C-alpha positions, 0 to 999 in steps of 0.5 A: 500500500502507498499512502500519499496523505497524512496518517492518523494517530496510532498508525499501524496498530494491529497491522499484520502482513503486507507493507506500507509506504507512507509519504511524509513531507511534513515530518509528522509520521513518526509521532503518529506511528505505533511502535508496538506493531510496526517498524519503519525506516526510510526506503534503503533498498533498491528493490523496494525503491523500485517497487514504490516507484512503480506503485506511484507511477501506476497510480499516476497513470490510472488516475491521471493524478497531478499530485502523483505525477509530480512525485514521479517527476521529482523522484530523486528529491521526494524519495527521502520523504517516504517511510517504509512500514513493516509489521514486526511479524513480517520482518523475517518473511520479506522476499527481499531485505530492507537494506541493500547488502552493501549498505548493511553494517555488521554488528560488533 
């Protein structure tokens, strides 16, 4: 799922399965997220960035949305405003890692 608008308080409470990408240009998402059910991070793997781009581009094409078309046109700048949200129970079941291997830092 891709959310291009603001989210309400307690976002992700009870979230199971799947994944969400949340556009957060005003920086309010972290105050509204429920840390008991989900983890979130900026998009850090090329696979997931490509997935997100395709979802936004498909939405722009299907709806003729000027908003989503603008995001696509300004992608290098706006990608940093997206959060990738995953239910905690899904972390070990994702088909691709959340971080590209060359960006991962080994634990000491």
